[in-house]
C-alpha positions in Angstrom: 0.0 0.0 0.0 1.3 3.4 -0.9 2.2 5.5 2.1 2.8 2.6 4.4 5.8 0.5 5.5 4.5 -3.0 4.6 7.6 -4.9 3.5 9.5 -5.1 6.8 8.8 -6.4 10.3 8.8 -4.0 13.3 12.5 -4.5 14.1 13.7 -4.0 10.5 11.4 -1.0 10.1 12.8 0.7 13.2 16.4 -0.1 12.2 15.8 1.6 8.8 14.5 4.7 10.6 17.5 4.7 12.9 19.9 4.4 10.0 18.0 7.1 8.0 18.4 9.6 10.9 22.0 8.8 11.5 22.8 9.3 7.8 21.1 12.7 7.7 23.1 15.9 8.3 22.4 16.8 12.0 21.8 20.4 12.9 20.6 22.3 15.9 18.2 24.8 14.3 15.4 24.9 16.8 14.2 22.5 19.5 11.7 19.7 19.8 10.4 17.9 22.9 10.0 14.2 22.3 7.9 12.0 24.7 5.0 9.6 24.5 2.1 11.8 23.5 -0.8 9.4 24.3 -4.2 11.1 24.8 -5.5 7.8 26.2 -3.0 7.9 29.1 -3.2 11.1 31.1 0.3 10.7 32.7 2.0 10.2 29.3 0.2 13.1 27.8 1.0 15.7 30.4 4.6 14.8 31.2 6.1 16.9 28.4 7.9 20.2 29.2 6.5 21.7 26.0 3.1 22.0 27.8 4.5 24.3 30.5 7.0 26.7 29.0 6.3 29.2 26.2 9.7 28.6 24.7 8.7 25.1 23.9 5.0 25.7 22.9 3.9 23.7 19.8 7.4 22.0 19.7 6.6 18.4 20.4 7.0 15.0 18.8 5.6 11.6 19.7 8.4 9.1 20.4 6.2 6.4 19.0 6.2 7.9 15.5 9.6 6.4 15.2 8.0 3.0 14.8 4.9 4.1 12.8 3.7 2.1 9.7 2.8 5.4 8.1 5.6 6.8 5.9 4.4 10.4 6.4 4.9 10.0 10.2 8.3 8.4 10.0 9.5 11.0 7.5 8.3 13.7 9.7 10.1 12.1 12.7 13.3 11.8 10.7 13.2 15.5 9.6 12.3 16.9 13.1 15.0 14.9 14.9 17.7 15.6 12.4 17.2 19.4 12.3 16.6 20.2 15.9 18.0 20.2 19.4 16.1 17.7 21.5 14.5 17.5 24.9 13.7 13.8 25.7 11.0 13.2 28.3 9.3 12.9 30.5 7.8 9.5 31.1 9.1 6.0 31.6 11.4 5.9 28.5 14.4 4.3 30.1 15.1 0.6 30.4 12.0 -0.5 28.5 12.1 -2.5 25.4 9.5 -0.5 23.6 11.8 2.6 23.5 15.2 1.0 23.7 16.2 1.7 20.1 15.0 5.3 20.2 17.0 6.0 23.3 20.1 4.4 21.7 19.5 6.6 18.7 19.5 9.7 20.9 22.6 8.5 22.7 24.4 8.1 19.3 23.2 11.6 18.2 24.5 13.1 21.4 27.9 11.5 20.6 27.8 13.2 17.2 27.3 16.6 18.7 23.6 17.1 18.8 22.4 19.1 21.8 20.1 16.8 23.8 18.5 17.2 27.2 16.9 14.4 29.1 14.1 15.9 31.3 12.2 13.9 33.8 12.4 10.5 32.1 12.6 7.4 34.3 13.4 3.8 34.8 10.7 1.4 33.5 12.0 -2.1 33.9 9.2 -4.7 33.6 11.1 -7.4 35.5 11.5 -6.0 39.0 14.1 -8.6 39.9 16.4 -7.2 37.2 15.9 -3.7 38.6 16.8 -4.8 42.2 19.9 -6.6 40.9 21.3 -4.0 38.5 20.2 -0.4 39.0 21.6 1.0 35.8 20.3 2.6 32.7 20.7 0.9 29.3 22.1 4.1 27.9 25.1 6.1 29.1 23.6 9.3 30.4 27.1 10.9 30.6 27.0 11.3 26.8 24.1 13.8 26.9 24.5 17.5 27.4 22.2 17.8 30.4 20.3 15.0 32.3 17.6 15.1 34.9 15.7 11.9 35.7 12.8 11.3 37.9 14.6 8.4 39.7 16.0 9.6 43.0 19.0 7.4 43.8 20.5 7.0 40.3 23.7 8.9 39.4 21.8 11.8 37.8 20.2 15.0 38.9 16.8 14.4 40.3 14.1 16.1 38.3 10.6 14.9 39.1 7.9 14.9 36.4 7.2 18.4 35.0 3.5 17.8 35.2 3.7 19.2 38.7 3.6 22.6 37.0 0.0 22.1 35.9 -2.4 24.6 37.5 -4.8 21.8 38.3 -2.8 21.1 41.4 -3.6 24.5 42.8 -7.2 23.3 43.4 -8.4 22.0 46.8 -10.8 19.1 47.3 -12.9 17.6 50.1 -12.1 14.0 51.0 -15.3 12.1 50.6 -14.0 8.6 50.1 -11.7 6.7 52.5 -10.0 4.6 49.8 -9.9 5.1 46.0 -8.5 2.6 43.5 -7.0 4.1 40.4 -6.0 1.5 37.8 -3.6 1.8 34.8 -4.9 1.4 31.2 -4.4 -2.4 31.2 -5.9 -3.1 34.6 -9.0 -1.1 34.1 -9.9 -3.5 31.2 -9.6 -6.6 33.5 -13.2 -7.2 34.5 -12.2 -9.9 37.0 -10.0 -7.4 38.8 -12.4 -4.5 38.8 -15.3 -6.6 39.9 -13.3 -8.0 42.7 -13.1 -4.5 44.2 -16.5 -3.2 43.2 -17.1 -2.1 46.9 -14.4 0.6 46.4 -14.6 3.8 44.2 -12.7 3.0 41.0 -11.1 5.2 38.3 -8.2 4.9 35.9 -5.5 6.9 34.1 -7.5 6.7 30.9 -9.9 9.4 32.0 -9.1 13.1 31.4 -6.8 15.1 33.7 -9.6 17.0 35.5 -11.5 13.8 36.3 -8.4 11.9 37.4 -7.3 14.8 39.7 -10.8 15.1 41.2 -10.8 11.4 41.9 -7.5 11.6 43.7 -8.6 14.7 45.5 -11.7 13.0 46.9 -9.6 10.1 48.2 -8.1 10.0 51.7 -5.9 7.1 50.5 -5.1 6.2 46.9 -4.2 2.7 45.9 -2.8 2.7 42.4 -0.7 0.9 39.8 -0.5 4.1 37.7 2.8 6.0 38.2 1.3 9.4 37.8 -1.6 8.3 40.0 1.0 7.7 42.7 3.0 10.9 41.9 0.1 13.2 41.7 -1.4 11.8 44.9 1.8 12.5 46.8 1.9 16.1 45.3 -1.7 16.5 46.7 -0.7 15.4 50.2 -2.6 12.1 50.0 -1.8 8.8 51.6 -0.7 6.3 48.9 -0.2 2.6 48.4 1.5 1.6 45.2 1.0 -1.6 43.3 4.1 -1.6 41.0 3.6 -2.7 37.4 7.2 -1.8 36.6 10.3 -0.4 38.3 9.1 3.2 37.8 7.4 3.1 41.2 10.5 2.0 43.1 12.7 5.1 43.3 10.6 8.2 43.9 12.2 10.4 46.6 9.1 10.1 48.9 8.5 6.5 49.7 5.1 4.8 49.8 4.1 1.3 50.9 4.5 -1.3 48.1 1.7 -3.9 47.9 -0.3 -6.1 45.6 -4.0 -5.8 44.9 -4.4 -8.9 47.2 -2.8 -7.3 50.3 -3.1 -3.5 49.9 -5.5 -3.1 52.8 -2.8 -4.5 55.1 -0.5 -1.7 54.0 -2.8 1.3 54.6 -1.6 1.7 58.2 1.9 2.2 56.9 1.0 5.3 54.7 2.1 8.9 55.3 1.2 12.3 54.0 4.0 14.4 52.7 3.7 18.1 52.8 5.6 20.6 50.6 6.3 18.1 47.8 4.4 20.1 45.2 6.3 23.2 45.9 9.6 21.3 45.9 9.0 19.6 42.6 7.9 22.9 41.0 11.0 24.7 42.2 13.3 21.9 40.9 11.6 22.0 37.4 11.9 25.7 37.1 15.6 25.6 38.1 16.2 22.7 35.6 14.4 24.7 32.9 16.8 27.6 33.3 19.8 25.3 32.9 18.2 23.5 29.9 17.3 26.7 28.1 20.8 28.1 28.7 22.4 24.9 27.4 20.0 24.8 24.4 20.5 28.6 23.7 16.8 29.2 23.9 
């Protein structure tokens, strides 16, 4: 079919895009913010710095376009990456197979002299045993011009997700439910799981931002396997129990009890409320923005 990559499997198609970009002349004309722009996942959608700084407004690119079947999207990706300085993040882009080749591409481009900033990206290892054994990134972050990751104990500057800058967190809410369960996009489709907990209020990260924040705001304690559900609840001074789907839950600065959906009720007594986290995360992101914009000559 015209306009589609139909002759190659996924791996071959992505390697072709990788090689096409590397073979292009690399310039630093403007800037583009690359992350997972998924309107069906609230956290992914709102974790890009381009949403919060005028200098980056309308300068975004979906990292998943790298693997698109549509030639128009891959050609656009090749052009934007080759011509611009890059801001990579936020979101769980590190140590996940889905984005491995893209991150290796950005590492290679940084070695070639392209100005690249990693901003608020984080570890996302599916196998938690691997994470506990070997706390390293698959890429060499020292090759990038400026790096801030949302993982607290790694050998990088700590820069929590930039979504803390959204004005929605300036709202206040009355707590009307003792426990709220907020599922990720996969779990909310599991009818056996959701029916098992039908006695609790339930939501997911597939709603819109306003609805998700209102649900968290109404909850005294949030139980969640959504990273941004956990993060935003901590920003909102809520008690949180995390049910980790990947390693992304394991290294936030402010610790919460780790549980499963089978035993989360036993962990609620271990929860704490953290004050001042919203202000701290906002200050860190504004400070990092200044350094990023200075480095990128914006």
